[in-house]
N, C-alpha and C positions, 0 to 999 in steps of 0.2 A: 225295567220287563215290562212288557207290554199285557194287557188283559186280552181271554180271550176274543172279546165284544171286540176289542180293536183288531184284531187280527183277521178275524171274521167278516170285518167290513172291508178289510184288504183285500181276502178272497174273494167279496162277493163284487166288488169293484171289476178283479179279471175277469169272473164269471157270473155274470147277472144272472140269479136264479130267473129270474121274469122270461130269459131267452131260452130254458128250458123247454122240451116240448109238454105238453098237456098231460102225459101219462108217465110221467117222469117224477123220479122221488129224489131231488136234491135240497141240499143244505144243511144245517146242524142236527143230526141226530141226536145227541145227548153232550150235555156240557152245562159248563156253569159261567154264564158271561164273565162273571166277575174274576174268575180265576187266572191267576198269573200264569204265563206260556214263555218258556225259554228252550222248549226242543219239541220240532214237530216231526212226522214221520209221514211220508208220502208213497201210496203203495195201489196198486189197481183194484184188489178186492180185500172188502173189510170181514177175513176170516180169522178164525181165532188163533190162526198161528202169525196174523199181524200183531193183533192185538197183545199177544205175547212178547214180540219184540217190543213196540211200543214200551211196555212196562220193564222189559229187560235193560233198553234205552235210556229210561226217564224221561221219555216223552209224555207230554199233556196233551196233545194233538195229535191225531190220525186225520190225514186226507186221503180218501180214494176216491177212484174214478167210479167206481162200480156201487150203487146204491145197498145199504143192508137190507133194507125193506120197501122192494120195488113197488108189491103188489097189497101193500099195507099190510095189518096183522089186528089180531082181536087180544094179542097176548105175548108178554116178553117174559114168561116163565123160564126160569134155568133149567126145565127140563126139555126145551129145544134148543137147536143148536145156536139159532141167531139170538135167543134169548139169553142163553149164557155168555154171548159174545157181549151183548148189553149190559148184562151183571156185572162181568170183569172189567169192563170200562168204566162203567159209575163207581165199582169197588176201590179203583186204584186212581180216582181222579183224571180220566183221561177222557177226552171228549174225540168227538169222530163227525166230520164235516165229508160233504160229498158234493162231488162237480162232475156231473155227468154230460147230457145232451147239452148243457150250456158250455162245458168245455170242448165238447165235439166242434161245436160253430165258431168259438172263440177265434180273436185275431192277436197271437198266437193260438191253435189250437191242437187238438190231438192229432190229426194228419198232417198239421204243420212239424210236428216232431217227429213223425213216422217218414217224413220227407227228409228231414235232416240226418236223420238216423241212416238212410238209404243213400246218403250224398247228393241226391237230388236236388234241382231248383224249381223253386214252385212259382208259378205264371197266376195262379189264382183259384178259386173255391171251385169245385165239380157244382156242387148246387150252391149258388150264391143266394145269401141273405136278403131278401127283396129290403129290409128296415136298414141296411149298410150303405149309404151313400156312396162309403168310399169303395164298394165292391172285393172287400176283402175279407170279409167274414162268410161262415157256409159250410157245408158239409162236405168232407172229401177235398180233394186238392190234384190239381193238374200241373205235373210237372214236367221236366225234361232233363236229360242226361247232357252231361255235358260232352261225350262221345257216344256216337251210336254203338251198340251192342246185341249179342243175339239174345233171344229169350231165354236158352238154357243157361248163360251167362250172368243176364240179370236175376234170374232165378236163384244162382249160386252167392249172386250179391246179395239178396234177401236171407238166405242161409248164412251168411258168413256175417252182417252187420246187426238183425236181430237177435234176441235172445234165444238161447236153444230152447228147444220143447220137445217133447216126444212125437209130435204131429210131423215136425219139422216143416218142410216147404213141399206143396202139391204144386202141379204145372199142368194146365191144359192149353193143346196147340201147339203149332209147330216150332220145334224148340230152335230152329236155326232161322226161324224168322227175325228179321232186324226191328230194333225196339231203338226209337228216339223219345216219343213222347209217352208219358203214361200217367194213369190216375190212381191216387191210392185214398185209402179210407180205412182210419183205425177201425176195429172191431166188426159187427156185421156188414157186408156190403152187396148181397146181392139182391137187395131192393134198388139198389142205383145203376141197374144196366141199360136203361135208356138213356141216362144222362152220362153215362160213360161212353155210349156210341155215340152220343149228337157231339161229344168232347174230340170225337176224332183221334183217338188217341192210339197207339199200340198193341199196348197192356194195360192190364188193372191188376194192381194188388190191392187183396183185404183179407178178410177173413170169413170164416166160417159159409162159405160156400156149399149151397145145397146140391144134389144132384138136380133135380129138372130144370131151376134157372141156371146151372152152368152148364148143363147138356144144350140147352136152347141157347144159350149165349156163343157158344161156340160152332153151332150149326146157322148162326144167324149171320156172322162177320169172322174175319179171322184174326179176331182180337184173343191176345194172348191171357191167360188166366193166370195167375200166381196169388196160391191160396195160404194165408202162414196162420199159425194159432192166436185165436183171440186176444189172449193175455200178451202174447210177444209184439201184437201191433200197436196195442195199447200203452205199453209199460213204458215207450221210450218220453211219452207224455209225464210220467212222472220226475224224470231228470230234466224235463222243461220248466214243470210247474216249481218244481225246488229251486232253480236258478230265478225264476221271478220273485219267488217270495223271499229268496234270499238278497236280492236289489231291494224287494222294500225295505227288508231288516236295515239293511246298510243306512238308508236314505233316512229311516226313522233313528237310527243309531239304537235299535232293538237289542243287538247280539246275540239274536237266533241261531240256534243250532238246527238245521235243516238236514233230515237224512233221507237217504231212497232206498225203499226195502228190496233187496236182491233176491228175496225168496221167490221160487217160483210157485205161482198159484193156479197155475191152468191145469184145470182137475185132470188132464189125460196127462200119465206116468209112464208108460210104456208103451212102445210102438211092436209090431211084429210083420213082418210081411215075407213072403217065400219068393218077391221080385216082383217085377213090371208083368204083366200080361203081353202076350206077343198080338 
């Protein structure tokens, strides 16, 4: 049975902390390096429900994509909701490890998992990492469809293949436009429009598209926009990452039991609409 320090060393090899953005907060949040690990839970968000799930499973390690304390803190008091998470983890000997922007740009990374869930063929990164001589790492992915389809059908593909959320899938652009090449980026992607236009794709699938950047994008070009829930675009990474750790466990003979949380931790819980405007 491996110790936490051994498992973390392998996770850091997959997603080196030094490749995270300077503003990010990645790495081990809590946990005893000498503790033995035999069960691991992957999830997007380090919320209390995920900590409860890990405890019910008997997991000694949670790996999440989103940080618990992104902007730092001066307290872990249990009177705060994040403090309660920390207290619960430590009380039940559960470690928490975060791979965020270092997992976004990895090879394979978050957007590779998103492309895989959508059945797309990746041709390269949308924003290449200049430090990667192989040209495989970077933010987002440029992809091709096996067969052209309409933007409407591509949005329906996303709705069918990504985890269901209250938001569902929003679409901007001509629904009947033909889609052959697309860009995808897990998580918030409306800062990437310049790179998307430079890539010459027909559509861009991401999350958290704000009104003004989206409005400007559709006025700028016939680019189709497919907006999914943030959680839904990043959840496929959990399955990809779990499979990577499974392979590492097999190679070392660790016998880890690796789980992926199926809980929907997207903050939006219901959607109401009187129908699309004319």
